[in-house]
N, C-alpha and C positions, 0 to 999 in steps of 0.2 A: 382848456381853452380853444385847443386845435378841433375838439370834437364839436364845438358850437359854430366854431366857422365851417366846419364841413355840413353842419345840420342846415346851415343859413343856404349855403352854395347848391345844396339838392333840392332846399324849397324853391330858391329861386329858378334854378331850372326846371324843375316840377311846374312852378306858375308861368314858363314861358318867358321869363325875364332875363335880361343880361346879370350874369353874375358881378356883383360889386367888385370894383378893381382893389378894393382894400382887404377883402378876404383873398382874392387870388393871390394876392401879395404877402399874406399872412402864410398860407399855403407854400409858396415858392421859399420862403425864407425858412420854412421848418424843412422842407425837402433838401434844401441846402446845408443843412447843418446835420444829414440823416444819413444811414448807414444803407444800403439796398433794400432789406428786408422790412426796413422802418419807413422806406417810400413804399414799399409795396402795400404795408399797412393802410398808408395813408389812401393808396390809389383803391384798395378793397374798400375802404370806408366811405368814398366818394360813390364807387361802385352802389353799395349798399343803401346810399342815400338817393340813389336813382340817377347818376351819373353814368352816360354811355363813356366808351373808351377814347372816343373822338373828343368828347368835352373833357374828359379827365385830363388827356394831353394840353388841352387848349387852356385850362384852369392852372394847370401846373408847370406851363412852359416847358414840357418834354414833349419829345416826338411819339407819335401812336405807337410804334413799333418799340419804344421804352416801356411805355404801357403796358404792352401787350405781353413782352417778354418778362418783366418783373409781376404782373398779376398771375401768369402760369406758372411762375415759380413759387408763388407765395400760395396757391391752390393745392400743391403737391406737398403735404406735411415733412415728410421723411427728408425732402431733397432741400425743402426751405430751411430745415433746423442744419444742414449741413452747410449752406450757405450762409447762414448767419452765423454760424459757429467758424467762419472763413476756410472751412476745410475744402469747399470747390467754389469755383468761379460761378458767376451769372451766367455767363456765355456756355460753358460746359454743361450746366444743369438744364438750361433751356434746351441745347441739343439733343441732350437724352430724352426731354420731354418730348419733342418731335419725332425722334427716331423711335420711341416707345409707341406713339402713335402709327407709326407704319408697321411695327412689327408685331403687336399685340403685347409684348413683354411688357413688366411694369417699367415704370420710369426709373425707379430706383436700379433694379437689375442693370438695366441698359447703361445708367451712370457707370455703375460699378465695372460693366465692361470695358467702357470707355477711358475709366481711369486705369484699369489693366494695360489696356491697348497702348495708352500713353507711356505708362511705365515701360513697357517692352520697347517701344521706339526710344525712350530716352537710355534705355540701357545698350540698343544698338549704336546710338552717337557716342554714349562714353565708354563702352566697351566693358561695364561694370555687370554684374547680374542683377536683375531687377527685385526692387525690395518692396514690402508692401503685401497687402491681403489677397494674395492671387489665390489662396485656399479656399478662403472664404466667398471670393468671387467665384472662383468654378461650382463651389457648391449651389450657389444662389442660382448661378447661371444654369446648371441641370436642372433644377428646380422649375425653374421658368420656361425651358424647353421642353421637359417633360408635359408641361401644361396644354403644349400647343402639339402634343403627339410627335415631338421629334425626338430620337432616342437620346437618353441620356447619356453621362459620361461612362462608359463602361469599365469592368474592372481591370482591363488592361491598363487603362490610364492611372489607375488606383495608387501604382507605386511612384508615378511620377507627376508632381503635382502641374509642372508645366504642359505636360503632355496632357492632361486632363483638360487644362485651361485652354489650350491651344485647339483641342476637339472642340469644345463647348463656343468657342471664338467663331470656329470655323463653320459650325452650325448656324450659330447667330448670323454671320455672313451671308451665308445661303436664304436664311428667312430674309435679309433685308434687300437681297438681290430680287426674290420673289415678289416681295410686297414693292417695289419700284417698278417693277415692269406689269 
């Protein structure tokens, strides 16, 4: 049903016609009952039907920022799955995608670095040791940094996972600073 509506909307826009209000209303009702990645699928279908982001925003009754954010997250398959499972928020995923464009690191590695940093901040607030996949994040960050020619985590860091992660995060911060300037 929704696919037919999307096709009609795409055909109307391609023909230079004003989209039917009933079709727009059907899409808005579908969106109102959906989760973020389902909404992103609708945005992607409208995009494939020939609608631009601004037209999608108008049809769906959403902001252009919302359309661009969810579309960017949807196009990153690994991150899309994490958001769909509820493991990561849309805003954190989108921030990782933006940061990855600046640093050249993969969006997934940037996201993992962000998760680790948020765990460290939470640990500082609560006074408890951070839990989570710090070791996996260290390995992935080390691989990503090596592809950029930045020295990987050394053997001196191997005995202490947090020290290795700290070094990788420090190198990531240096890359971010260089990219921003």
